[in-house]
N, CA, C and O atoms as a MOPAC input file, in Angstrom:
PM7 MOZYME 1SCF
protein

 N     98.26200 1   120.10100 1    94.63600 1
 C     96.88500 1   120.02200 1    95.03000 1
 C     96.05100 1   119.81200 1    93.81000 1
 O     95.12600 1   119.00000 1    93.79100 1
 N     96.42000 1   120.62300 1    92.70000 1
 C     95.56100 1   120.71800 1    91.60300 1
 C     95.74500 1   119.31800 1    90.71400 1
 O     94.81700 1   118.86000 1    90.04700 1
 N     96.98600 1   118.73500 1    90.78800 1
 C     97.24500 1   117.51400 1    90.21600 1
 C     96.30600 1   116.47700 1    90.67600 1
 O     95.67100 1   115.76100 1    89.90200 1
 N     96.22200 1   116.40500 1    92.25500 1
 C     95.34100 1   115.34300 1    92.77900 1
 C     93.99800 1   115.67500 1    92.20800 1
 O     93.42300 1   114.71500 1    91.69600 1
 N     93.39200 1   116.78700 1    92.18400 1
 C     91.97500 1   117.11800 1    91.71900 1
 C     91.80900 1   116.57700 1    90.27500 1
 O     90.85200 1   115.83000 1    90.06900 1
 N     92.68200 1   116.89400 1    89.21700 1
 C     92.52600 1   116.33100 1    88.01500 1
 C     92.67600 1   115.01200 1    87.98300 1
 O     92.02100 1   114.36900 1    87.16300 1
 N     93.54400 1   114.37800 1    88.84900 1
 C     93.46700 1   112.75400 1    88.77800 1
 C     92.33700 1   112.16100 1    89.33700 1
 O     91.90700 1   111.07400 1    88.94900 1
 N     91.83300 1   112.82400 1    90.23400 1
 C     90.47800 1   112.16100 1    90.89100 1
 C     89.35800 1   112.46500 1    89.91800 1
 O     88.37800 1   111.72200 1    89.86900 1
 N     89.45900 1   113.45200 1    89.20100 1
 C     88.39900 1   113.99500 1    88.22600 1
 C     88.36900 1   112.81900 1    87.13500 1
 O     87.34100 1   112.18700 1    86.89000 1
 N     89.51200 1   112.60900 1    86.55200 1
 C     89.68800 1   111.53700 1    85.48800 1
 C     89.18800 1   110.15300 1    85.94200 1
 O     88.47100 1   109.42400 1    85.25700 1
 N     89.67700 1   109.85900 1    87.24900 1
 C     89.23800 1   108.65400 1    87.81200 1
 C     87.86000 1   108.46500 1    87.79000 1
 O     87.42300 1   107.41200 1    87.32700 1
 N     87.04500 1   109.38800 1    88.25200 1
 C     85.68300 1   109.37500 1    88.46800 1
 C     84.82800 1   109.25500 1    87.13800 1
 O     83.78100 1   108.61700 1    87.03600 1
 N     85.45900 1   109.98400 1    86.13000 1
 C     84.92100 1   109.98800 1    84.63200 1
 C     85.04200 1   108.62600 1    84.15800 1
 O     84.05900 1   108.16400 1    83.57900 1
 N     86.12300 1   107.85800 1    84.30500 1
 C     86.43200 1   106.90500 1    83.68300 1
 C     86.41200 1   105.51900 1    84.65300 1
 O     87.12200 1   104.52900 1    84.47700 1
 N     85.49000 1   105.69400 1    85.63900 1
 C     85.33400 1   104.53600 1    86.62900 1
 C     84.53400 1   103.48900 1    86.00400 1
 O     84.89000 1   102.31300 1    86.06600 1
 N     83.43600 1   103.86800 1    85.38400 1
 C     82.62300 1   102.87200 1    84.93000 1
 C     83.49800 1   101.98100 1    83.77300 1
 O     83.33200 1   100.77400 1    83.59700 1
 N     84.43300 1   102.79800 1    83.04500 1
 C     85.18700 1   102.14700 1    81.79600 1
 C     86.01900 1   101.04200 1    82.62800 1
 O     86.02800 1    99.89700 1    82.17700 1
 N     86.67700 1   101.31200 1    83.74900 1
 C     87.68600 1   100.57200 1    84.48700 1
 C     86.98500 1    99.20500 1    84.93100 1
 O     87.55400 1    98.11800 1    84.83100 1
 N     85.69300 1    99.37100 1    85.43200 1
 C     84.95600 1    98.18400 1    85.91800 1
 C     84.58700 1    97.48900 1    84.71600 1
 O     84.61000 1    96.25900 1    84.77100 1
 N     84.22900 1    98.07900 1    83.56500 1
 C     83.68000 1    97.27300 1    82.49800 1
 C     84.83800 1    96.34300 1    81.77900 1
 O     84.59500 1    95.33200 1    81.12100 1
 N     85.98500 1    96.82100 1    82.00500 1
 C     87.30900 1    96.02000 1    81.41300 1
 C     87.48500 1    94.71700 1    82.19300 1
 O     87.68200 1    93.62400 1    81.66100 1
 N     87.38600 1    94.96000 1    83.63000 1
 C     87.26500 1    93.82900 1    84.47100 1
 C     86.06800 1    92.74900 1    84.09800 1
 O     86.27600 1    91.53700 1    84.05800 1
 N     84.97000 1    93.27300 1    83.87000 1
 C     83.91200 1    92.18600 1    83.43700 1
 C     84.23800 1    91.56000 1    82.11500 1
 O     83.93300 1    90.39600 1    81.85500 1
 N     84.88300 1    92.38200 1    81.26000 1
 C     85.13000 1    91.87300 1    79.85600 1
 C     86.17700 1    90.76000 1    79.94400 1
 O     86.06600 1    89.79900 1    79.18300 1
 N     87.32100 1    90.83200 1    80.93800 1
 C     88.22500 1    89.97600 1    81.09100 1
 C     87.69900 1    88.50200 1    81.71500 1
 O     88.06800 1    87.37500 1    81.38300 1
 N     86.78800 1    88.86600 1    82.65000 1
 C     85.89600 1    87.90800 1    83.22300 1
 C     85.38600 1    86.91300 1    82.25100 1
 O     85.52900 1    85.69000 1    82.26000 1
 N     84.66000 1    87.79900 1    81.27500 1
 C     83.69200 1    87.01300 1    80.35000 1
 C     84.52100 1    86.14300 1    79.50700 1
 O     84.29600 1    84.94700 1    79.31800 1
 N     85.70400 1    86.96300 1    78.90400 1
 C     86.61900 1    86.18900 1    78.05400 1
 C     87.23600 1    84.77100 1    78.59600 1
 O     87.36500 1    83.72900 1    77.95400 1
 N     87.55500 1    85.01400 1    79.86500 1
 C     88.16700 1    83.93600 1    80.68200 1
 C     87.12400 1    82.69600 1    80.81300 1
 O     87.52800 1    81.53900 1    80.69800 1
 N     85.81500 1    82.99100 1    81.05000 1
 C     84.76300 1    82.11900 1    81.19200 1
 C     84.51800 1    81.31300 1    79.77000 1
 O     84.46500 1    80.08700 1    79.66400 1
 N     84.39600 1    82.16200 1    78.82600 1
 C     84.13800 1    81.49900 1    77.47700 1
 C     85.21700 1    80.57800 1    77.15000 1
 O     84.94800 1    79.48200 1    76.66000 1
 N     86.66800 1    81.00900 1    77.42900 1
 C     87.67300 1    80.13300 1    77.02800 1
 C     87.55900 1    78.61400 1    77.83500 1
 O     87.64100 1    77.49700 1    77.32400 1
 N     87.37100 1    78.92400 1    79.07200 1
 C     87.25300 1    77.72600 1    79.83200 1
 C     86.09300 1    76.68300 1    79.35200 1
 O     86.24000 1    75.46100 1    79.35900 1
 N     85.08300 1    77.27200 1    78.99500 1
 C     83.85500 1    76.48600 1    78.46100 1
 C     84.37100 1    75.77200 1    77.09000 1
 O     84.25400 1    74.56000 1    76.91300 1
 N     84.94300 1    76.63900 1    76.15800 1
 C     85.41300 1    76.11200 1    74.86100 1
 C     86.54000 1    75.04900 1    74.95900 1
 O     86.47100 1    73.97400 1    74.36300 1
 N     87.54800 1    75.40200 1    75.72200 1
 C     88.59700 1    74.71400 1    75.56300 1
 C     89.10300 1    73.81500 1    76.78500 1
 O     90.19000 1    73.24500 1    76.87500 1
 N     88.17500 1    73.82700 1    77.59200 1
 C     88.56000 1    72.98100 1    79.07400 1
 C     88.91600 1    74.01300 1    79.78800 1
 O     88.29700 1    75.07600 1    79.82300 1
 N     90.13200 1    73.70600 1    80.51400 1
 C     90.53600 1    74.54200 1    81.61900 1
 C     91.73700 1    75.31100 1    81.14100 1
 O     92.71300 1    75.28000 1    81.89000 1
 N     91.83800 1    76.03600 1    79.95600 1
 C     92.96200 1    76.82600 1    79.50900 1
 C     93.17800 1    77.95700 1    80.40500 1
 O     94.32000 1    78.17800 1    80.80800 1
 N     92.20300 1    78.69300 1    80.75700 1
 C     92.34400 1    79.90700 1    81.47000 1
 C     92.23700 1    81.16400 1    80.54200 1
 O     91.53300 1    81.20700 1    79.53300 1
 N     93.14900 1    82.34300 1    81.08600 1
 C     92.84900 1    83.62900 1    80.31800 1
 C     93.83500 1    83.40500 1    79.25600 1
 O     94.85600 1    82.72400 1    79.34400 1
 N     93.31900 1    84.19400 1    78.03200 1
 C     94.18800 1    84.37800 1    76.83300 1
 C     95.46000 1    85.15900 1    77.06700 1
 O     95.62800 1    85.89200 1    78.04200 1
 N     96.25600 1    84.97300 1    76.20500 1
 C     97.56100 1    85.70200 1    76.13000 1
 C     97.46600 1    87.22500 1    76.32800 1
 O     98.15800 1    87.83300 1    77.14500 1
 N     96.58900 1    87.77100 1    75.54600 1
 C     96.42300 1    89.20200 1    75.52600 1
 C     96.11300 1    89.92400 1    76.95500 1
 O     96.65300 1    90.98000 1    77.28600 1
 N     95.20200 1    89.23800 1    77.73300 1
 C     94.99500 1    89.54700 1    79.22600 1
 C     96.09500 1    89.53400 1    79.84100 1
 O     96.51100 1    90.45000 1    80.55000 1
 N     96.72300 1    88.35000 1    79.58500 1
 C     97.93800 1    88.16600 1    80.73400 1
 C     98.94000 1    89.25900 1    80.30600 1
 O     99.54100 1    89.82400 1    81.22000 1
 N     99.20800 1    89.64400 1    78.98500 1
 C    100.10800 1    90.65400 1    78.63300 1
 C     99.64900 1    91.99500 1    79.30400 1
 O    100.50200 1    92.77100 1    79.73400 1
 N     98.44900 1    92.24600 1    79.38800 1
 C     97.93900 1    93.57300 1    79.81600 1
 C     98.25100 1    93.38100 1    81.49500 1
 O     98.56500 1    94.40500 1    82.10200 1
 N     98.18200 1    92.27500 1    82.14800 1
 C     98.22600 1    92.27600 1    83.56800 1
 C     99.72400 1    92.36100 1    83.95100 1
 O    100.06100 1    92.89400 1    85.00800 1
 N    100.62400 1    91.83000 1    83.08300 1
 C    102.08400 1    91.78900 1    83.51600 1
 C    102.79800 1    93.02600 1    83.24200 1
 O    103.80300 1    93.25400 1    83.91400 1
 N    102.37400 1    93.98400 1    82.22300 1
 C    103.16200 1    95.16700 1    81.98500 1
 C    103.14200 1    96.16800 1    83.02600 1
 O    104.11300 1    96.92000 1    83.10700 1
 N    102.25700 1    96.27900 1    83.76900 1
 C    102.30300 1    97.26000 1    85.02000 1
 C    103.45400 1    96.63000 1    86.06000 1
 O    104.25800 1    97.34900 1    86.65400 1
 N    103.41300 1    95.40300 1    86.16400 1
 C    104.38500 1    94.86900 1    87.21600 1
 C    105.82000 1    95.02000 1    86.66100 1
 O    106.76700 1    95.26600 1    87.40800 1
 N    105.93600 1    94.88000 1    85.45600 1
 C    107.31100 1    95.19500 1    84.75800 1
 C    107.79700 1    96.45700 1    84.81000 1
 O    109.00000 1    96.69100 1    84.91900 1
 N    106.85600 1    97.39100 1    84.73400 1
 C    107.13500 1    98.92400 1    84.78000 1
 C    107.56300 1    99.32200 1    86.27800 1
 O    108.55200 1    99.99700 1    86.56000 1
 N    106.60200 1    98.75900 1    87.22000 1
 C    106.95000 1    99.08100 1    88.59000 1
 C    108.32900 1    98.50300 1    89.16400 1
 O    109.01700 1    99.03400 1    90.03500 1
 N    108.60300 1    97.23600 1    88.45400 1
 C    109.95900 1    96.82300 1    88.96600 1
 C    110.99500 1    97.59100 1    88.44700 1
 O    111.99500 1    97.70000 1    89.15700 1
 N    110.97600 1    98.22500 1    87.21600 1
 C    111.94300 1    98.95100 1    86.68200 1
 C    112.13200 1   100.30100 1    87.49600 1
 O    113.21600 1   100.87600 1    87.60000 1
 N    110.93700 1   100.73400 1    88.06300 1
 C    110.95100 1   102.00500 1    88.55000 1
 C    111.51400 1   101.90800 1    90.06200 1
 O    112.23300 1   102.77200 1    90.56400 1
 N    111.15000 1   100.91300 1    90.61600 1
 C    111.62000 1   100.61200 1    92.22600 1
 C    112.60600 1    99.51700 1    92.18700 1
 O    112.58600 1    98.76000 1    93.15800 1
 N    113.53400 1    99.26600 1    91.18000 1
 C    114.56100 1    98.23500 1    91.25000 1
 C    115.48700 1    98.27000 1    92.28300 1
 O    115.76800 1    97.31300 1    93.00500 1
 N    116.05100 1    99.60900 1    92.35700 1
 C    117.12000 1    99.94100 1    93.53300 1
 C    116.59800 1    99.59000 1    94.90200 1
 O    117.31100 1    99.05900 1    95.75300 1
 N    115.21000 1    99.93300 1    95.10900 1
 C    114.74700 1    99.72800 1    96.46700 1
 C    114.40200 1    98.20700 1    96.64500 1
 O    114.47200 1    97.65500 1    97.74300 1
 N    114.02800 1    97.57700 1    95.50800 1
 C    113.63100 1    96.05500 1    95.61800 1
 C    115.11500 1    95.23300 1    96.00300 1
 O    115.25400 1    94.42900 1    96.92500 1
 N    116.01100 1    95.60700 1    95.17300 1
 C    117.38700 1    95.01600 1    95.29200 1
 C    118.02100 1    95.22400 1    96.58300 1
 O    118.69200 1    94.36200 1    97.14900 1
 N    117.77700 1    96.46500 1    97.06300 1
 C    118.25200 1    96.91300 1    98.41500 1
 C    117.51900 1    96.11800 1    99.46200 1
 O    118.17600 1    95.58000 1   100.35300 1
 N    116.38900 1    96.01700 1    99.42900 1
 C    115.48700 1    95.19900 1   100.26100 1
 C    115.79900 1    93.77000 1   100.28500 1
 O    115.67400 1    93.12000 1   101.32300 1
 N    116.22400 1    93.22200 1    99.11700 1
 C    116.51600 1    91.81700 1    99.07700 1
 C    117.95000 1    91.42500 1    99.71400 1
 O    118.26300 1    90.32900 1   100.17800 1
 N    118.75100 1    92.60000 1    99.62400 1
 C    120.13500 1    92.42200 1   100.36900 1
 C    120.12000 1    92.50900 1   101.69800 1
 O    120.90400 1    91.85100 1   102.38200 1
 N    119.23900 1    93.31900 1   102.20600 1
 C    119.00200 1    93.59000 1   103.63500 1
 C    118.28800 1    92.25300 1   104.28200 1
 O    118.50500 1    91.83500 1   105.42000 1
 N    117.43200 1    91.69600 1   103.36000 1
 C    116.87100 1    90.21900 1   103.83200 1
 C    117.79500 1    89.19700 1   103.93600 1
 O    117.78200 1    88.41600 1   104.88800 1
 N    118.68000 1    89.13300 1   102.93700 1
 C    119.67700 1    88.08800 1   103.07300 1
 C    120.72400 1    88.27900 1   104.26100 1
 O    121.20200 1    87.35200 1   104.91400 1
 N    121.00900 1    89.67000 1   104.43900 1
 C    121.93900 1    89.84200 1   105.66700 1
 C    121.15800 1    89.43100 1   107.05300 1
 O    121.67100 1    88.90400 1   108.04000 1
 N    119.93200 1    89.76800 1   106.89100 1
 C    119.19200 1    89.40400 1   108.33300 1
 C    118.94200 1    88.06300 1   108.36900 1
 O    118.61200 1    87.66200 1   109.48500 1
 N    119.00100 1    87.10900 1   107.36900 1
 C    118.77500 1    85.73100 1   107.38400 1
 C    120.08100 1    85.20600 1   107.73400 1
 O    120.10800 1    84.23900 1   108.49600 1
 N    121.18800 1    85.69800 1   107.28900 1
 C    122.56400 1    85.36500 1   107.67200 1
 C    122.90400 1    85.45700 1   109.07900 1
 O    123.42400 1    84.51200 1   109.67200 1
 N    122.60200 1    86.66200 1   109.68100 1
 C    122.89200 1    86.82400 1   110.96600 1
 C    121.90800 1    85.96600 1   112.02300 1
 O    122.22900 1    85.71500 1   113.18400 1
 N    120.75100 1    85.59900 1   111.44200 1
 C    119.76600 1    84.86400 1   112.39300 1
 C    120.27900 1    83.43100 1   112.35200 1
 O    119.98700 1    82.70600 1   113.30300 1
 N    120.97000 1    82.97200 1   111.41200 1
 C    121.33700 1    81.56100 1   111.51300 1
 C    122.51700 1    81.38100 1   112.21800 1
 O    122.79500 1    80.20300 1   112.44400 1
 N    123.44700 1    82.39300 1   112.71300 1
 C    124.47600 1    82.11800 1   113.56900 1
 C    124.25500 1    82.41700 1   114.73900 1
 O    125.11100 1    82.21400 1   115.60000 1

């Protein structure tokens, strides 16, 4: 219970910082589009966006692979 309290407290204190980062990413993306045409978001922002997904994949890889195997089995049985 105490862990959730501390986590919530940290989240509340840094809530403004979390939203400001999103605004910064949006501003950088808008500046790049204006300067270079339609290139989109720079590599640094893409790197920051991809890292959490990679970490989650490694944490849940057994469940993901198991789910994909079950999905393939279900498709195989439904075709016959």
